[in-house]
C-alpha positions as CSV (number, residue, x, y, z in Angstrom):
1,T,45.6,24.1,-28.8
2,G,44.9,27.8,-29.3
3,F,45.7,27.2,-33.1
4,E,42.6,24.9,-33.4
5,L,40.4,27.9,-32.4
6,V,41.8,30.4,-35.0
7,A,43.0,27.9,-37.8
8,H,39.7,28.8,-40.0
9,I,41.1,32.4,-40.1
10,A,44.8,32.0,-39.8
11,V,45.3,29.2,-42.4
12,P,43.5,31.1,-45.5
13,L,45.2,34.4,-44.2
14,V,48.8,32.9,-43.9
15,F,48.8,30.1,-46.6
16,G,45.9,31.0,-48.9
17,E,42.6,29.7,-49.8
18,K,44.1,26.6,-51.4
19,W,44.8,25.3,-47.7
20,L,41.3,25.4,-46.4
21,S,40.8,21.6,-47.0
22,A,43.9,21.0,-44.7
23,I,42.3,22.9,-41.7
24,P,40.6,19.8,-40.2
25,I,43.7,17.7,-40.5
26,M,45.8,20.5,-38.9
27,Q,43.3,20.8,-36.0
28,I,43.3,17.0,-35.4
29,L,47.2,16.8,-35.4
30,V,47.3,19.8,-33.0
31,F,45.0,18.3,-30.6
32,S,46.8,14.9,-30.8
33,S,50.0,16.5,-30.0
34,A,48.4,18.3,-27.0
35,I,47.5,14.9,-25.8
36,Q,51.0,13.5,-26.4
37,S,52.5,16.4,-24.3
38,L,50.8,14.8,-21.2
39,A,53.1,11.8,-21.4
40,M,56.0,13.8,-22.6
41,L,58.3,12.8,-19.8
42,S,57.0,9.1,-19.3
43,H,59.8,7.4,-21.3
44,H,62.3,9.3,-19.2
45,V,60.8,8.4,-16.0
46,L,60.5,4.8,-16.9
47,S,64.1,4.6,-18.1
48,A,65.2,6.3,-14.9
49,T,63.3,4.0,-12.5
50,G,64.3,0.9,-14.3
51,Y,61.2,0.2,-16.3
52,G,62.9,1.4,-19.6
53,A,61.8,-2.1,-21.1
54,V,58.2,-1.2,-20.8
55,S,58.6,2.1,-22.6
56,T,60.6,0.2,-25.4
57,R,57.7,-2.3,-25.9
58,V,55.3,0.7,-26.1
59,N,57.5,2.2,-28.7
60,I,58.0,-1.1,-30.7
61,A,54.1,-1.7,-30.6
62,A,53.4,1.8,-31.9
63,A,56.1,1.4,-34.6
64,I,54.3,-1.8,-35.9
65,V,50.7,-0.9,-35.4
66,L,50.8,2.8,-36.4
67,P,52.2,2.6,-39.9
68,I,49.7,-0.3,-40.7
69,A,46.8,2.0,-39.4
70,F,48.1,5.0,-41.5
71,Y,48.3,2.9,-44.6
72,L,44.8,1.5,-44.3
73,A,43.4,4.8,-43.3
74,A,45.0,6.6,-46.3
75,R,43.8,3.7,-48.6
76,L,40.2,3.8,-47.4
77,S,39.5,7.5,-46.7
78,G,42.5,9.7,-47.3
79,T,44.5,12.1,-45.2
80,L,41.8,13.1,-42.8
81,A,41.3,9.5,-41.7
82,V,45.3,9.3,-41.3
83,A,44.9,12.2,-38.9
84,G,42.1,10.4,-37.2
85,V,44.4,7.4,-36.5
86,W,46.5,9.9,-34.5
87,L,43.4,11.1,-32.7
88,I,42.6,7.5,-31.7
89,A,46.3,6.2,-31.2
90,Q,47.6,9.1,-29.2
91,P,45.2,8.9,-26.2
92,V,45.9,5.1,-26.0
93,L,49.6,5.4,-26.2
94,T,49.5,8.2,-23.7
95,F,47.3,6.1,-21.3
96,V,49.6,3.2,-21.6
97,S,52.6,5.3,-20.8
98,L,51.0,7.0,-17.9
99,T,49.7,3.9,-16.4
100,N,53.3,2.4,-16.4
101,V,54.7,5.7,-15.0
102,R,52.1,5.4,-12.1
103,R,53.3,1.9,-11.4
104,A,56.9,2.9,-11.6
105,V,56.7,5.8,-9.1
106,G,53.7,5.1,-7.3
107,L,51.8,8.3,-8.4
108,P,48.1,7.8,-8.4
109,I,46.7,8.7,-11.8
110,R,43.9,10.7,-10.2
111,R,46.8,13.0,-8.7
112,Y,48.4,13.4,-12.1
113,F,45.1,14.4,-13.6
114,A,44.2,16.7,-10.7
115,S,47.4,18.6,-11.4
116,L,46.0,19.3,-15.0
117,R,42.9,21.0,-13.6
118,A,44.0,24.5,-13.8
119,P,45.3,24.4,-17.4
120,A,42.2,22.3,-18.5
121,V,39.8,25.1,-16.9
122,S,42.0,27.8,-18.4
123,L,41.7,26.2,-21.9
124,A,38.0,25.8,-21.6
125,I,37.6,29.5,-20.7
126,M,39.9,30.5,-23.4
127,A,37.9,28.5,-26.0
128,V,34.6,30.4,-24.9
129,V,36.3,33.6,-25.1
130,V,37.8,33.1,-28.6
131,F,34.6,31.7,-29.9
132,T,32.5,34.7,-28.5
133,T,35.2,37.2,-29.8
134,D,35.0,35.4,-33.3
135,S,31.3,35.7,-33.3
136,M,31.3,39.3,-32.3
137,L,33.8,40.3,-35.0
138,S,32.6,38.1,-37.6
139,L,32.3,40.9,-40.2
140,S,35.7,42.4,-39.4
141,L,38.8,42.1,-41.5
142,P,40.3,38.5,-41.2
143,I,43.6,39.8,-39.8
144,L,41.8,42.1,-37.3
145,R,39.8,39.1,-36.3
146,L,42.9,36.9,-35.8
147,I,44.8,39.4,-33.7
148,V,41.9,40.2,-31.4
149,M,41.1,36.4,-31.2
150,C,44.6,35.7,-30.2
151,F,45.0,38.4,-27.7
152,A,41.7,37.7,-26.0
153,G,42.6,34.0,-25.9
154,V,46.0,34.6,-24.5
155,L,44.6,37.1,-21.8
156,A,41.7,34.7,-20.9
157,Y,44.0,31.6,-20.5
158,T,46.8,33.4,-18.6
159,A,44.2,35.2,-16.2
160,T,42.4,32.2,-15.5
161,L,45.6,29.9,-15.0
162,C,46.9,32.6,-12.6
163,S,43.6,32.7,-10.7
164,C,43.3,28.8,-10.5
165,T,47.1,28.5,-9.3
166,E,46.5,31.1,-6.6
167,T,43.5,29.2,-5.2
168,D,45.2,26.0,-5.2
């Protein structure tokens, strides 16, 4: 998700000005993939615990519903709306998968999300540091801004994550 914070500088710098209109789409897709990562192992866990049919049903439902939603979004509003479908669908699919994993292994969903506290706090602090750095360097060369923002973000995330995990 760090890309979302620096995309407004990185995309025109790396790909050129013609890609400016793609930035919101890229940011939505990166955010959606971050949500998906929360349930990355759920299909494997469901299969290993004898609940593979549940995982298959979720995948079949997604294979039917998503293409229709993508088509309608593209026809009605274009590529940004297609990315928006991911932004809506991914949390729903992730929630369904995690709910079924919770049932399969007896893991309380609250406990699962409690384990995400340190990365979530680290991400929030990283975002504040990157936005602050960006506003302080707004007149600097884009490549310098990008390098400093990335370095500041990595440093803030790592330091916060290390301090959060030490206290847990």
